[in-house]
Backbone as a printed PyTorch tensor [residue, N CA C, xyz], in Angstrom:
tensor([[[-76.4760, 203.0310,  61.0280],
         [-77.4250, 203.1550,  62.0940],
         [-77.7470, 201.6170,  62.6300]],

        [[-77.8350, 201.0160,  63.7230],
         [-78.0540, 199.9440,  64.5610],
         [-79.4830, 200.3100,  65.7200]],

        [[-80.2010, 198.9710,  65.7540],
         [-81.2240, 198.3120,  66.4070],
         [-80.7280, 198.4950,  67.4830]],

        [[-81.3000, 197.9850,  68.7340],
         [-80.8090, 198.0890,  69.9970],
         [-80.7160, 196.4350,  69.9390]],

        [[-81.7920, 195.7640,  69.1280],
         [-80.9250, 194.4400,  69.4500],
         [-79.3530, 194.1320,  68.9220]],

        [[-79.2840, 194.3380,  67.8980],
         [-77.9970, 194.0270,  67.4950],
         [-76.8780, 195.3480,  68.0210]],

        [[-77.2960, 195.8720,  68.6580],
         [-75.9820, 196.5890,  69.7820],
         [-76.0750, 195.8180,  71.0010]],

        [[-77.1720, 195.0770,  71.5920],
         [-77.0800, 194.3090,  72.2140],
         [-76.2220, 192.8230,  71.6120]],

        [[-75.9710, 192.5660,  70.1900],
         [-75.5790, 191.2480,  70.0720],
         [-73.9760, 191.7230,  70.1490]],

        [[-73.7700, 192.7420,  69.1750],
         [-72.2980, 193.3470,  68.9350],
         [-71.5950, 193.8990,  70.1710]],

        [[-72.3400, 194.1930,  71.4830],
         [-71.9390, 194.5750,  72.9960],
         [-71.5230, 193.4400,  73.8680]],

        [[-72.8550, 192.5140,  73.6900],
         [-72.9930, 191.3350,  74.7540],
         [-73.2380, 191.9270,  75.8600]],

        [[-74.1340, 192.9330,  76.0560],
         [-74.8530, 193.7160,  76.6760],
         [-76.6640, 193.7690,  76.6070]],

        [[-77.3600, 193.0410,  77.0770],
         [-78.6340, 192.7300,  77.0740],
         [-79.4670, 193.8710,  76.8750]],

        [[-80.4190, 193.8150,  75.6930],
         [-81.1070, 195.2640,  75.4840],
         [-81.9470, 195.8740,  76.6650]],

        [[-82.1840, 195.3590,  77.7070],
         [-82.7290, 196.0330,  79.0870],
         [-81.5860, 197.0110,  80.1120]],

        [[-80.5350, 196.3740,  79.9070],
         [-79.6360, 197.1760,  80.0630],
         [-78.9910, 197.9740,  79.5800]],

        [[-78.7240, 198.1870,  78.4510],
         [-78.1580, 199.2770,  77.2940],
         [-79.7340, 200.4950,  77.9040]],

        [[-80.9090, 199.9660,  77.7070],
         [-82.1600, 201.1910,  78.1360],
         [-81.7060, 201.5610,  79.6160]],

        [[-81.5000, 200.9070,  80.5290],
         [-81.1070, 201.5130,  81.7760],
         [-79.8920, 202.5780,  81.5560]],

        [[-78.9240, 202.1870,  80.9460],
         [-77.4810, 202.9080,  80.8440],
         [-77.9060, 204.3180,  80.4380]],

        [[-78.7550, 204.4360,  79.2280],
         [-79.5560, 205.3990,  79.1050],
         [-80.2210, 206.4840,  79.4540]],

        [[-80.9550, 205.7640,  80.5880],
         [-81.6750, 206.1140,  81.2050],
         [-81.3940, 206.5550,  82.4810]],

        [[-79.9180, 205.8690,  82.7480],
         [-79.5510, 206.9120,  84.0300],
         [-78.3000, 207.6070,  83.4710]],

        [[-78.3940, 207.8870,  82.3180],
         [-76.9250, 209.0620,  82.1520],
         [-75.7450, 208.1380,  82.0280]],

        [[-75.8660, 206.8350,  81.8830],
         [-74.3140, 206.1760,  81.8870],
         [-73.9970, 206.1650,  80.4100]],

        [[-74.9420, 206.5170,  79.4240],
         [-74.2950, 207.0530,  78.3110],
         [-74.9040, 207.6180,  77.6740]],

        [[-74.7250, 208.0940,  77.0520],
         [-75.3140, 209.6810,  76.3280],
         [-76.6320, 209.2780,  75.5090]],

        [[-77.7560, 210.3140,  75.5640],
         [-79.0400, 210.2150,  74.9540],
         [-78.3450, 209.2800,  73.6260]],

        [[-79.6120, 208.2060,  73.0690],
         [-79.5510, 207.9100,  72.3050],
         [-81.0410, 208.5230,  71.4300]],

        [[-80.6480, 208.2640,  69.3940],
         [-81.8720, 208.9440,  68.4250],
         [-82.6130, 208.1050,  68.5760]],

        [[-83.5690, 208.4310,  68.1650],
         [-84.9220, 207.3860,  67.6630],
         [-85.2800, 207.7480,  66.6540]],

        [[-85.7650, 206.8570,  65.8840],
         [-86.7730, 206.7480,  64.5140],
         [-88.2510, 207.5820,  64.5120]],

        [[-88.2290, 207.5070,  63.5560],
         [-89.7450, 207.9170,  63.3680],
         [-90.8250, 207.1660,  64.1630]],

        [[-90.5140, 206.1950,  64.4460],
         [-91.3890, 204.7390,  65.1510],
         [-90.9940, 205.3810,  67.1100]],

        [[-90.3060, 205.8060,  66.8660],
         [-90.1280, 206.2090,  68.6220],
         [-88.9280, 204.7570,  68.8570]],

        [[-88.2400, 204.2140,  67.4950],
         [-87.2390, 203.1800,  68.3610],
         [-85.8840, 203.8420,  68.4300]],

        [[-84.9490, 203.1830,  69.0750],
         [-83.4140, 203.6840,  69.8590],
         [-82.7820, 203.4210,  68.2900]],

        [[-82.1010, 204.2760,  67.8840],
         [-81.0190, 203.9560,  66.7360],
         [-79.6560, 204.2130,  67.0020]],

        [[-79.0040, 203.6790,  67.1130],
         [-77.4540, 203.6690,  67.5050],
         [-76.5390, 203.9910,  66.3380]],

        [[-75.5060, 204.7470,  66.7880],
         [-74.5870, 205.2980,  65.5060],
         [-73.3530, 204.6400,  65.7880]],

        [[-72.4000, 204.7680,  65.3270],
         [-71.0010, 204.0330,  65.3680],
         [-70.4460, 204.5840,  66.9640]],

        [[-70.7600, 205.8970,  67.0630],
         [-69.9260, 206.8400,  67.9280],
         [-70.8920, 206.1820,  69.3090]],

        [[-72.0850, 206.4520,  69.1130],
         [-72.8970, 205.1240,  70.6510],
         [-72.2380, 204.4180,  70.9570]],

        [[-71.8250, 203.5260,  69.3710],
         [-70.7380, 202.0540,  70.1680],
         [-69.9940, 202.3460,  71.0220]],

        [[-68.9020, 203.1900,  70.1730],
         [-67.9670, 203.7160,  71.1120],
         [-68.1540, 203.9640,  72.2050]],

        [[-69.1460, 204.5550,  72.6780],
         [-69.8020, 205.6480,  73.9560],
         [-69.7100, 203.6320,  74.8350]],

        [[-70.6070, 202.7000,  74.5100],
         [-70.7720, 202.1550,  75.3470],
         [-69.6360, 201.2640,  75.1200]],

        [[-68.6510, 200.8520,  74.3980],
         [-67.4000, 199.6310,  74.2960],
         [-66.5630, 200.8900,  76.1390]],

        [[-66.2300, 202.1640,  75.9430],
         [-65.5100, 202.8150,  77.0590],
         [-66.6740, 202.4780,  78.4930]],

        [[-67.6010, 202.6830,  78.2650],
         [-68.6140, 202.4470,  80.0530],
         [-68.1850, 201.2840,  79.7610]],

        [[-68.1010, 199.7690,  79.3490],
         [-67.9710, 198.2880,  79.3220],
         [-66.3750, 198.6470,  79.9090]],

        [[-65.3780, 199.1550,  79.2840],
         [-64.1500, 199.3800,  79.8360],
         [-64.0270, 199.3480,  81.5570]],

        [[-64.6690, 200.4710,  81.4380],
         [-64.8460, 201.5520,  82.8220],
         [-65.0050, 200.8650,  83.9450]],

        [[-66.5660, 199.8500,  83.5020],
         [-67.2500, 199.4100,  84.4770],
         [-66.5690, 197.5700,  85.2260]],

        [[-65.7310, 197.1560,  83.8920],
         [-64.7900, 196.0190,  83.8120],
         [-63.8600, 196.3360,  84.5960]],

        [[-63.1400, 197.5820,  84.8140],
         [-61.9810, 198.4870,  85.1310],
         [-62.7380, 198.7420,  87.0720]],

        [[-64.0560, 197.9960,  87.2350],
         [-64.5030, 198.5850,  88.6210],
         [-64.2370, 200.3560,  88.6160]],

        [[-64.6440, 200.8810,  87.5970],
         [-65.0210, 202.4020,  88.1640],
         [-66.1920, 202.2710,  88.5610]],

        [[-66.4610, 203.0590,  89.7000],
         [-67.4360, 203.2360,  90.2760],
         [-68.4440, 204.4290,  89.0080]],

        [[-70.1860, 203.6360,  89.1500],
         [-70.9310, 204.2630,  88.0070],
         [-71.0850, 206.1090,  88.4660]],

        [[-70.8800, 206.2840,  89.7070],
         [-71.0030, 207.7950,  89.7170],
         [-69.7880, 208.4000,  88.5270]],

        [[-68.7520, 207.9570,  88.8970],
         [-67.6020, 208.3970,  87.9580],
         [-68.1290, 208.0910,  86.9570]],

        [[-68.4960, 207.4330,  86.0030],
         [-68.8100, 207.0550,  84.7830],
         [-69.5860, 207.8950,  84.1740]],

        [[-70.8090, 208.2480,  84.9120],
         [-71.9230, 209.2880,  84.5700],
         [-71.0630, 210.7230,  84.7860]],

        [[-69.9030, 211.1070,  85.4990],
         [-69.6180, 212.3900,  85.5930],
         [-68.9050, 212.6510,  84.2010]],

        [[-68.0570, 211.3420,  83.7430],
         [-67.8400, 211.5420,  82.4450],
         [-68.3740, 211.6210,  81.4070]],

        [[-69.4600, 211.3170,  81.2530],
         [-70.5150, 211.2870,  80.2960],
         [-70.8060, 212.6840,  80.1790]],

        [[-71.3520, 213.1790,  81.5220],
         [-71.8270, 214.5130,  81.6050],
         [-71.2300, 215.2430,  81.2520]],

        [[-70.1150, 215.2990,  81.7660],
         [-68.4280, 216.5170,  81.3350],
         [-68.4490, 216.3090,  79.7170]],

        [[-68.2510, 214.9270,  79.2860],
         [-67.9590, 215.2580,  77.7530],
         [-69.4120, 215.6410,  76.8410]],

        [[-70.5750, 215.7340,  77.5170],
         [-71.5470, 216.3580,  77.0490],
         [-71.3520, 217.9090,  76.9150]],

        [[-70.9640, 218.4800,  78.0910],
         [-70.3940, 219.7020,  78.0780],
         [-69.6500, 220.1430,  77.2610]],

        [[-68.7690, 219.4210,  76.8130],
         [-67.6660, 219.7640,  75.9660],
         [-66.4910, 219.9780,  76.1010]],

        [[-65.3550, 220.6940,  74.7840],
         [-64.1540, 220.5650,  75.6490],
         [-63.7690, 220.8010,  76.5980]],

        [[-64.2820, 222.0200,  77.1730],
         [-63.8480, 222.9700,  78.4630],
         [-62.9130, 222.1720,  79.6120]],

        [[-64.3600, 220.7580,  79.7100],
         [-64.3670, 219.9470,  80.4710],
         [-63.0300, 218.6310,  80.4670]],

        [[-62.6930, 219.1710,  79.4300],
         [-60.7620, 217.8790,  79.1240],
         [-60.4550, 217.8900,  79.8560]],

        [[-59.9420, 218.4010,  81.1150],
         [-58.8590, 218.0250,  81.9060],
         [-60.2360, 217.5640,  83.1940]],

        [[-60.6060, 218.1940,  83.3030],
         [-61.7100, 217.0010,  84.6880],
         [-61.5890, 215.8460,  84.1550]],

        [[-62.1930, 215.1580,  82.8140],
         [-62.4540, 214.3110,  82.5130],
         [-60.6160, 213.1360,  82.7010]],

        [[-59.9590, 213.9910,  82.1570],
         [-58.5620, 213.5760,  82.2480],
         [-58.2510, 213.3060,  83.8170]],

        [[-58.7590, 213.9380,  84.5250],
         [-58.4720, 213.5070,  86.0540],
         [-58.8160, 212.8020,  86.5580]],

        [[-60.0980, 212.3860,  86.2220],
         [-60.9640, 211.1840,  86.3000],
         [-60.1920, 209.7950,  86.3220]],

        [[-59.9840, 210.0220,  84.6520],
         [-59.3090, 208.6830,  83.9230],
         [-57.6970, 208.2050,  85.1850]],

        [[-57.5840, 209.0760,  85.3180],
         [-55.5840, 209.0550,  85.6310],
         [-56.1270, 208.6960,  87.2380]],

        [[-56.9710, 209.2250,  87.9700],
         [-57.3360, 208.8340,  89.4900],
         [-57.8410, 206.8950,  89.5160]],

        [[-58.3070, 206.9100,  87.6180],
         [-59.0300, 205.1850,  87.6720],
         [-57.7160, 204.7230,  87.3660]],

        [[-57.0890, 205.1940,  86.9510],
         [-56.0820, 204.3140,  85.9840],
         [-54.7630, 203.6090,  86.9720]],

        [[-55.1030, 204.4320,  88.5070],
         [-54.0630, 204.5090,  89.1390],
         [-54.6770, 203.3370,  90.2460]],

        [[-55.6360, 203.3640,  90.2770],
         [-56.5210, 202.7890,  90.8870],
         [-56.2130, 201.1930,  90.3750]],

        [[-56.5770, 201.2050,  89.0150],
         [-56.3450, 199.8860,  87.9080],
         [-54.8510, 199.3890,  88.4670]],

        [[-54.0770, 199.8880,  88.5390],
         [-52.4160, 199.7300,  88.5160],
         [-52.1290, 199.1580,  90.1990]],

        [[-52.7300, 199.8030,  90.6370],
         [-52.6060, 199.3590,  92.1390],
         [-53.5870, 197.9250,  92.5340]],

        [[-54.8890, 197.9090,  91.9980],
         [-55.4370, 196.5630,  91.5790],
         [-54.7730, 195.4590,  91.2540]],

        [[-54.2490, 195.5110,  89.9220],
         [-53.5140, 194.7790,  89.4060],
         [-52.6920, 194.6410,  89.8730]],

        [[-51.3680, 194.9880,  90.1780],
         [-50.3410, 194.8720,  91.3360],
         [-50.7050, 193.9010,  92.4850]],

        [[-51.4510, 194.0900,  92.7050],
         [-52.3080, 192.9490,  93.7950],
         [-52.5120, 191.9570,  93.5060]],

        [[-53.2180, 191.3460,  92.5300],
         [-53.2410, 190.9960,  92.1490],
         [-51.9000, 189.7930,  91.5360]],

        [[-51.2690, 190.4960,  90.5580],
         [-50.0090, 189.7210,  90.5960],
         [-49.3960, 189.0510,  91.8250]],

        [[-49.2630, 189.8450,  92.7510],
         [-48.8340, 189.7150,  94.2630],
         [-49.4020, 188.2000,  94.6020]],

        [[-50.5940, 188.3390,  94.4200],
         [-51.5960, 187.1670,  94.9920],
         [-51.3240, 186.0660,  94.0470]],

        [[-51.1530, 186.1580,  92.4880],
         [-50.8930, 184.5540,  91.3080],
         [-49.4310, 184.6810,  92.0200]],

        [[-48.8460, 185.3700,  92.3730],
         [-47.8180, 184.3650,  92.7090],
         [-47.4980, 183.6610,  94.1860]],

        [[-48.1770, 183.9800,  95.1160],
         [-48.3460, 183.5470,  96.1050],
         [-49.4810, 181.5540,  95.5320]],

        [[-49.9800, 181.8300,  94.9040],
         [-50.5820, 180.7070,  94.3250],
         [-50.1460, 179.9830,  93.2910]],

        [[-48.4900, 180.0980,  92.9720],
         [-48.4190, 179.3990,  92.1390],
         [-47.2670, 178.9000,  93.2810]],

        [[-46.8890, 179.4050,  94.2020],
         [-45.8880, 178.5780,  94.9990],
         [-46.5120, 177.9630,  95.9830]],

        [[-47.9230, 177.5010,  96.1160],
         [-48.7950, 176.5920,  96.1970],
         [-49.1130, 175.4900,  95.5830]],

        [[-49.0420, 175.9990,  94.6270],
         [-49.1790, 174.8030,  93.0500],
         [-47.8150, 173.8320,  93.4950]],

        [[-46.5330, 175.1060,  93.2400],
         [-45.5140, 174.2540,  93.2230],
         [-45.3390, 173.4340,  94.6600]],

        [[-45.7480, 173.6010,  95.4600],
         [-45.7820, 172.8230,  96.8260],
         [-46.3430, 171.7660,  96.5840]],

        [[-48.0780, 171.7390,  95.9340],
         [-48.6470, 171.0830,  96.1570],
         [-47.8610, 169.6910,  95.0320]],

        [[-47.2220, 169.9920,  93.4970],
         [-46.4730, 169.7970,  92.9740],
         [-45.7550, 168.6310,  92.9450]],

        [[-44.6690, 169.1090,  94.6410],
         [-43.7260, 168.4720,  94.7490],
         [-44.1370, 167.7480,  96.0120]],

        [[-45.1010, 167.8380,  96.7840],
         [-45.6620, 167.0380,  97.3550],
         [-45.9800, 165.2920,  96.9500]],

        [[-46.6240, 165.6740,  95.9840],
         [-47.1850, 164.5390,  94.9440],
         [-46.0460, 163.6010,  94.6420]],

        [[-44.9420, 164.3820,  94.3720],
         [-43.6000, 163.5450,  93.6170],
         [-43.1250, 162.8190,  94.9650]],

        [[-43.3830, 163.0790,  95.9680],
         [-42.9950, 162.5480,  97.3510],
         [-43.3530, 160.9770,  97.2070]]])
């Protein structure tokens, strides 16, 4: 079991953001101790890590919330969750291809400037 400050340090997410994620349904509800303080499990940490991954790959919050909601419902929603992730993967792949294409253009410009310096 982990306290919110420990989870914040482990995940590099501020405590207030973790509270917000819980309140907004971006991560499933976190258990509380007898004093009402949040206590996180390894399973909660895994959820937070997947949320970080999805956010860093620009998945819309509404889709992240949908995956969480469907996960809470259970195994009957696996196909729907898979469908959401497959669509997201396709978007990430398209973005990655675009970035690679633009990186090549940047490299060409750098090569041009390197050649111009040598003259």
